[in-house]
C-alpha positions as CSV (number, residue, x, y, z in Angstrom):
1,M,0.4,-57.4,-21.7
2,G,4.3,-57.3,-23.0
3,L,6.0,-55.6,-20.7
4,S,9.1,-54.0,-19.8
5,L,11.5,-56.4,-17.5
6,N,15.1,-57.2,-17.5
7,K,16.7,-60.8,-18.8
8,E,17.7,-61.9,-15.3
9,L,13.5,-60.9,-14.1
10,F,12.3,-62.4,-17.2
11,N,14.4,-65.5,-16.9
12,K,14.0,-66.5,-13.0
13,F,10.5,-65.1,-12.8
14,I,8.7,-65.1,-15.7
15,L,9.6,-68.3,-17.0
16,K,9.9,-66.7,-21.0
17,R,6.4,-66.1,-20.9
18,R,5.1,-62.5,-21.3
19,T,2.4,-62.1,-19.1
20,V,2.1,-61.9,-15.6
21,Y,-0.5,-64.3,-13.5
22,I,-2.1,-63.6,-10.3
23,Y,-1.6,-66.1,-7.5
24,Q,1.6,-66.8,-9.7
25,N,4.8,-68.2,-7.4
26,F,7.4,-65.9,-7.4
27,G,9.8,-67.5,-5.9
28,N,11.1,-67.0,-2.4
29,E,12.5,-63.8,-0.5
30,E,16.4,-62.7,-0.9
31,L,18.9,-60.1,0.6
32,G,18.5,-57.8,-2.5
33,L,14.5,-59.8,-2.6
34,E,11.4,-58.0,-1.2
35,F,7.8,-59.0,-0.8
36,K,5.2,-57.0,0.3
37,K,1.1,-58.0,0.7
38,A,-1.0,-55.4,-0.2
39,C,-2.1,-54.8,3.2
40,P,-1.6,-51.3,3.7
41,R,-0.3,-49.7,7.0
42,G,-2.0,-45.6,7.9
43,Q,-4.2,-43.3,8.1
44,V,-7.2,-44.5,6.1
45,K,-10.6,-44.3,7.9
46,L,-12.5,-47.0,7.0
47,R,-15.6,-46.4,8.3
48,S,-15.4,-42.7,5.8
49,W,-15.5,-44.5,3.0
50,F,-18.5,-47.4,3.8
51,S,-21.8,-48.1,6.0
52,N,-21.9,-51.0,8.8
53,K,-24.0,-52.0,5.8
54,T,-22.2,-51.8,2.6
55,L,-19.3,-54.0,4.1
56,E,-21.3,-56.4,5.1
57,E,-22.8,-56.5,1.0
58,I,-19.1,-56.6,-0.4
59,C,-17.3,-59.2,2.5
60,T,-20.1,-61.5,2.7
61,Y,-22.6,-61.5,0.3
62,G,-19.7,-60.0,-2.8
63,I,-22.6,-57.6,-3.5
64,I,-21.2,-54.1,-4.9
65,K,-22.9,-51.0,-5.5
66,E,-20.0,-48.5,-6.1
67,P,-17.3,-50.5,-7.6
68,T,-15.2,-46.8,-8.3
69,K,-15.7,-45.9,-4.5
70,L,-14.1,-49.3,-3.5
71,N,-11.1,-48.6,-6.9
72,K,-10.6,-44.9,-5.1
73,F,-10.7,-46.6,-1.1
74,F,-8.2,-49.4,-2.6
75,L,-5.8,-47.0,-4.6
76,A,-5.5,-44.3,-1.5
77,L,-4.9,-47.0,0.9
78,V,-1.7,-48.3,-2.0
79,D,-1.2,-44.8,-1.1
80,E,-0.1,-45.8,2.3
81,M,1.4,-48.4,1.6
82,I,4.0,-46.1,-0.6
83,K,4.3,-44.1,1.6
84,H,5.2,-46.4,5.0
85,Y,7.5,-48.5,2.7
86,L,9.8,-46.3,0.8
87,P,12.4,-44.5,1.0
88,K,12.8,-47.4,3.8
89,Y,13.4,-49.6,1.6
90,P,14.7,-48.6,-1.5
91,C,17.7,-47.5,0.9
92,A,18.4,-51.1,2.6
93,L,18.3,-52.9,-1.0
94,S,21.4,-50.1,-2.3
95,T,22.9,-52.3,0.6
96,V,23.3,-56.0,-1.1
97,K,26.4,-56.2,-3.3
98,P,25.4,-57.6,-7.0
99,T,26.6,-60.4,-7.7
100,K,27.3,-63.5,-10.7
101,Q,23.6,-63.6,-11.3
102,T,21.8,-61.2,-9.8
103,S,23.0,-57.4,-11.0
104,S,20.2,-54.8,-8.8
105,A,17.6,-55.4,-6.8
106,R,14.1,-56.0,-6.4
107,L,11.0,-55.0,-4.7
108,Y,7.4,-55.8,-5.3
109,F,3.9,-54.8,-3.6
110,G,1.4,-56.9,-4.1
111,I,2.9,-60.2,-3.5
112,D,2.4,-62.0,0.1
113,D,5.4,-63.6,1.7
114,D,5.4,-66.9,0.4
115,G,5.8,-65.7,-3.3
116,I,2.4,-65.4,-4.2
117,A,1.5,-62.4,-6.8
118,T,-1.8,-61.9,-4.9
119,G,-1.9,-58.6,-6.2
120,I,-3.9,-55.2,-5.9
121,P,-7.1,-54.3,-7.0
122,F,-8.5,-51.9,-9.3
123,Y,-11.1,-51.5,-10.7
124,G,-11.7,-49.5,-15.0
125,T,-8.9,-47.9,-16.2
126,L,-5.0,-48.3,-14.3
127,D,-3.4,-44.8,-13.9
128,K,0.1,-46.0,-13.2
129,K,1.7,-42.3,-14.1
130,R,-0.6,-41.7,-10.6
131,I,0.6,-44.9,-9.4
132,V,4.4,-43.9,-10.5
133,D,4.6,-40.7,-9.7
134,I,3.4,-41.3,-6.0
135,C,6.6,-43.7,-5.3
136,K,9.2,-40.6,-6.9
137,S,7.0,-38.3,-5.1
138,Q,8.9,-40.4,-1.7
139,L,12.4,-40.6,-3.9
140,T,14.1,-37.6,-3.0
141,T,17.1,-35.4,-2.5
142,K,15.4,-33.8,1.2
143,N,14.6,-38.0,2.2
144,I,17.1,-39.3,1.6
145,R,21.5,-38.5,2.2
146,V,25.0,-40.3,2.0
147,F,25.3,-43.1,5.1
148,N,29.8,-42.4,5.0
149,D,30.3,-39.2,6.6
150,D,33.6,-38.8,3.6
151,K,31.1,-38.0,0.7
152,K,28.5,-36.2,2.3
153,H,29.2,-33.4,0.4
154,L,29.0,-35.1,-3.0
155,N,25.5,-35.6,-1.5
156,D,22.0,-34.3,-3.8
157,M,24.8,-36.0,-7.4
158,L,25.4,-39.3,-4.9
159,V,21.5,-39.4,-4.4
160,Q,20.0,-38.6,-7.9
161,E,22.6,-41.0,-9.3
162,F,21.0,-43.4,-7.3
163,I,17.0,-42.4,-8.0
164,N,17.7,-42.1,-11.7
165,N,18.4,-45.4,-11.3
166,I,15.7,-47.0,-9.3
167,T,13.5,-47.8,-11.9
168,I,9.6,-48.8,-11.2
169,N,7.2,-50.4,-13.4
170,I,3.2,-51.1,-12.8
171,I,2.4,-54.8,-14.2
172,E,-0.9,-55.1,-14.6
173,L,-1.5,-59.8,-13.9
174,D,-3.6,-61.6,-16.2
175,F,-5.5,-64.9,-15.5
176,E,-4.9,-68.5,-16.5
177,Q,-7.7,-69.0,-19.2
178,D,-8.4,-72.7,-18.6
179,K,-8.9,-71.1,-14.5
180,I,-11.3,-69.3,-16.1
181,A,-13.5,-71.7,-17.5
182,D,-13.7,-73.7,-15.0
183,G,-15.0,-71.0,-11.5
184,S,-11.1,-71.1,-9.9
185,Y,-10.8,-68.1,-8.9
186,C,-14.6,-67.3,-8.5
187,K,-14.3,-69.8,-5.6
188,T,-16.1,-68.4,-2.0
189,H,-15.9,-71.6,0.1
190,Q,-11.9,-69.3,1.5
191,I,-14.2,-66.4,2.1
192,E,-17.2,-67.7,3.8
193,N,-15.3,-69.6,6.9
194,I,-12.8,-65.8,7.1
195,V,-16.0,-64.4,7.6
196,Y,-17.5,-66.8,9.6
197,K,-14.3,-67.2,12.1
198,R,-14.2,-63.2,12.3
199,R,-17.9,-63.5,12.9
200,K,-17.4,-65.8,15.7
201,K,-14.6,-64.1,16.5
202,M,-16.4,-60.6,16.8
203,R,-18.7,-62.1,19.0
204,R,-16.5,-63.8,21.8
205,K,-14.7,-60.4,22.1
206,K,-18.7,-58.5,22.6
207,H,-19.0,-61.4,25.5
208,S,-15.7,-60.6,26.2
209,Y,-16.4,-56.6,26.3
210,Y,-20.2,-56.9,28.1
211,E,-18.7,-58.9,30.9
212,K,-16.3,-56.5,32.0
213,K,-17.4,-53.7,31.1
214,K,-20.1,-54.5,33.6
215,K,-17.6,-54.9,36.6
216,H,-16.4,-51.4,35.8
217,E,-19.7,-50.4,36.2
218,A,-19.8,-52.0,39.6
219,W,-16.1,-51.3,40.7
220,K,-17.4,-47.5,40.0
221,K,-21.0,-47.9,42.1
222,I,-18.7,-48.5,44.8
223,H,-15.7,-45.4,43.6
224,A,-18.5,-43.5,44.3
225,F,-20.0,-44.9,47.8
226,W,-17.1,-44.0,49.1
227,T,-16.1,-40.6,47.5
228,R,-19.8,-39.1,48.3
229,A,-20.1,-36.4,50.7
230,T,-18.6,-37.2,54.1
231,Y,-21.8,-36.0,56.3
232,K,-24.0,-39.3,53.6
233,T,-20.9,-41.9,54.9
234,A,-21.1,-40.0,59.0
235,N,-24.4,-41.6,59.2
236,N,-25.6,-43.8,57.2
237,P,-26.7,-46.4,59.8
238,S,-25.4,-49.8,57.8
239,L,-21.9,-48.3,57.8
240,R,-21.7,-47.8,62.1
241,S,-20.3,-51.6,63.2
242,H,-18.2,-51.5,60.5
243,L,-16.6,-48.6,61.6
244,V,-16.4,-49.6,65.7
245,E,-14.0,-52.2,64.0
246,Y,-12.3,-50.4,62.0
247,I,-11.5,-48.0,65.5
248,I,-10.6,-50.3,67.4
249,H,-8.5,-52.7,65.2
250,N,-6.8,-48.8,64.6
251,D,-5.9,-48.7,68.6
252,G,-8.8,-46.6,69.6
253,D,-9.8,-49.5,71.4
254,D,-9.0,-47.3,74.2
255,L,-12.2,-44.7,74.2
256,L,-15.0,-46.0,75.3
257,E,-17.1,-42.9,75.0
258,L,-17.3,-43.1,71.6
259,I,-18.2,-45.8,70.6
260,G,-20.5,-45.9,73.1
261,F,-21.9,-42.8,71.6
262,L,-21.9,-44.9,67.2
263,L,-23.6,-48.0,69.1
264,H,-26.1,-46.5,70.9
265,T,-29.9,-46.7,69.7
266,N,-32.6,-43.9,69.9
267,K,-36.0,-45.9,70.5
268,D,-37.0,-45.1,67.1
269,G,-34.4,-47.1,65.9
270,S,-32.0,-44.1,64.7
271,C,-28.6,-44.0,65.4
272,N,-26.7,-40.7,67.6
273,Q,-25.4,-38.3,64.1
274,V,-22.2,-37.1,63.9
275,Y,-22.5,-33.8,63.6
276,V,-20.1,-32.8,60.4
277,P,-19.8,-29.5,60.8
278,K,-19.7,-27.2,56.6
279,D,-17.2,-24.3,57.8
280,H,-14.2,-25.5,56.9
281,D,-11.8,-24.3,59.1
282,E,-14.3,-26.2,61.8
283,F,-14.0,-29.0,60.3
284,Q,-10.7,-29.3,59.4
285,I,-10.5,-28.9,63.5
286,H,-12.8,-31.8,64.7
287,K,-11.1,-34.1,61.9
288,N,-8.2,-33.1,64.1
289,N,-9.2,-34.5,67.4
290,R,-9.1,-37.9,67.9
291,N,-11.6,-38.3,70.9
292,D,-14.2,-36.4,67.5
293,P,-16.3,-39.4,65.7
294,L,-15.8,-36.9,62.9
295,H,-12.1,-37.5,62.9
296,W,-12.3,-41.9,62.8
297,V,-14.8,-41.4,59.9
298,C,-12.7,-39.9,57.5
299,K,-9.5,-42.0,58.2
300,Y,-12.3,-45.1,57.2
301,K,-13.9,-43.1,54.6
302,D,-10.1,-43.3,52.8
303,T,-8.4,-45.8,54.2
304,M,-11.7,-47.6,52.2
305,T,-11.1,-45.0,49.5
306,K,-7.3,-46.1,48.7
307,M,-8.6,-50.2,48.6
308,V,-11.0,-49.6,46.0
309,D,-9.1,-48.1,44.4
310,L,-6.6,-50.9,44.4
311,R,-9.0,-52.9,42.7
312,R,-9.5,-50.6,39.5
313,P,-10.7,-52.9,37.0
314,K,-8.7,-51.6,33.4
315,K,-11.9,-49.7,31.5
316,P,-12.6,-52.5,28.5
317,S,-12.1,-50.7,25.0
318,K,-15.2,-51.1,23.1
319,P,-14.6,-54.0,19.4
320,S,-14.7,-52.2,16.4
321,E,-17.9,-52.1,15.4
322,S,-17.8,-54.5,11.8
323,Y,-15.9,-57.3,11.9
324,L,-15.4,-56.9,8.4
325,E,-13.3,-54.0,8.1
326,P,-9.8,-55.8,8.5
327,I,-11.3,-58.4,5.3
328,L,-11.6,-54.7,3.5
329,Y,-8.5,-53.7,4.2
330,N,-6.3,-56.7,3.7
331,S,-7.9,-57.2,0.0
332,S,-6.6,-60.3,-1.3
333,S,-9.1,-62.4,1.1
334,I,-12.2,-61.2,-1.1
335,N,-10.7,-61.0,-4.7
336,P,-13.0,-63.8,-6.3
337,Y,-15.9,-61.6,-5.0
338,L,-13.8,-58.9,-6.5
339,I,-13.0,-61.1,-10.1
340,M,-17.0,-61.8,-9.7
341,N,-17.8,-58.0,-9.3
342,G,-15.4,-57.1,-12.6
343,F,-12.1,-55.9,-10.3
344,K,-8.2,-56.6,-12.4
345,F,-5.3,-56.4,-10.6
346,F,-1.5,-55.5,-10.7
347,I,1.4,-55.0,-8.8
348,I,4.6,-52.4,-8.2
349,E,7.8,-53.6,-9.3
350,M,11.2,-51.3,-7.7
351,I,14.3,-52.7,-9.6
352,V,17.2,-50.7,-7.5
353,K,20.8,-50.7,-8.4
354,P,23.0,-50.3,-6.0
355,M,26.4,-48.0,-6.9
356,D,29.1,-49.1,-8.6
357,D,31.5,-47.4,-5.8
358,G,29.7,-48.9,-2.7
359,T,27.5,-45.9,-2.5
360,V,24.7,-47.0,0.8
361,F,22.5,-44.9,1.6
362,E,20.0,-43.6,4.5
363,W,16.5,-42.2,4.9
364,Y,14.7,-40.0,7.2
365,N,12.3,-41.3,9.5
366,D,9.4,-39.1,9.8
367,V,8.3,-40.8,13.6
368,K,11.7,-40.1,14.9
369,D,13.2,-36.9,13.4
370,E,15.5,-38.7,12.7
371,F,17.9,-40.0,9.7
372,V,18.2,-44.2,9.9
373,F,20.6,-46.6,7.9
374,T,18.6,-50.1,7.4
375,W,20.3,-52.8,5.8
376,R,19.8,-56.4,4.2
377,D,20.9,-59.0,6.8
378,Y,19.5,-62.6,8.4
379,D,17.5,-62.6,11.0
380,Y,17.5,-65.8,13.4
381,Y,15.1,-68.0,11.6
382,G,17.5,-67.4,8.4
383,D,14.4,-65.3,6.6
384,P,15.4,-61.9,4.8
385,C,14.8,-58.7,7.1
386,C,16.1,-55.2,7.2
387,R,17.9,-53.8,10.7
388,F,18.3,-50.6,11.6
389,F,21.0,-48.3,12.9
């Protein structure tokens, strides 16, 4: 398939071939070359598209009953990916100075960090114009502006010139005939390993969840015991000896009459009842009287409640119902199944030409609600990255 690529890209990556193949190696990332795998970020809710049964059929057995619907899902993920990375990366690439070897910087969607063209899946006819329009909708004078304050009066004109110099290409990936013949594209052992590992991981997560849930439920029962009505705690025979120990431990050993009252056992085996008034004012009078058993019942109850609160376990969050969701989000892991079901693949190429006068741009971050300046640099390990100002 013919490609409208510039000469330097043609020589460097396509190696004088007129086609780009799936799983082709594009080399390593550079300051002026960024790869983004088709692992979109965003708010596309998988459960609103597919049931767990459908996910099981797709990711475990490669059965795709609704390829058109799956195609729409992948395109929705692509939309989210474009909105997440644009205009951040074009603005960052505008800071890369041209060299004799490269006069422009490039951004690719559908190529992983190792430079392998894993592609973005699609079924049927690819609407290239729609994808280009989505990319362009993120590149406007509203969310891009000149970084240099001295040129703010030329903002719209310079931003528009910068946007006009960005070339967007949608490249459909071809299949190598020899790999189609020997079945290399349709080997599914890697998928089976991924599914097995995720299933095993999910079993561990569920086991951990139920263990933590059991502990949390046990804590809730203890907490409910100490936060229940005061009269139930005051006249609970099993707590009398503990209540007396609490009184003695808290300098109440001089209250012999009170201790004797609490420890006394009647002929029928019952203990003396602590009076708990229903009227609030009367309750406060008894509670504030150190010689009244209700005073010590309330103190003991409050102390135990605080101790229980300190031991509150973190409420566990239930693991995702489907352990297969990440596999579908990271679609390249099921590429063999997609290929067997007639899916094709494409990559998005953006060629960003820096301004001749050295003007650089900042982009609007809707999360922070402010413009952010981003530039290309090397991280601690020597790999290209974006830094923020």
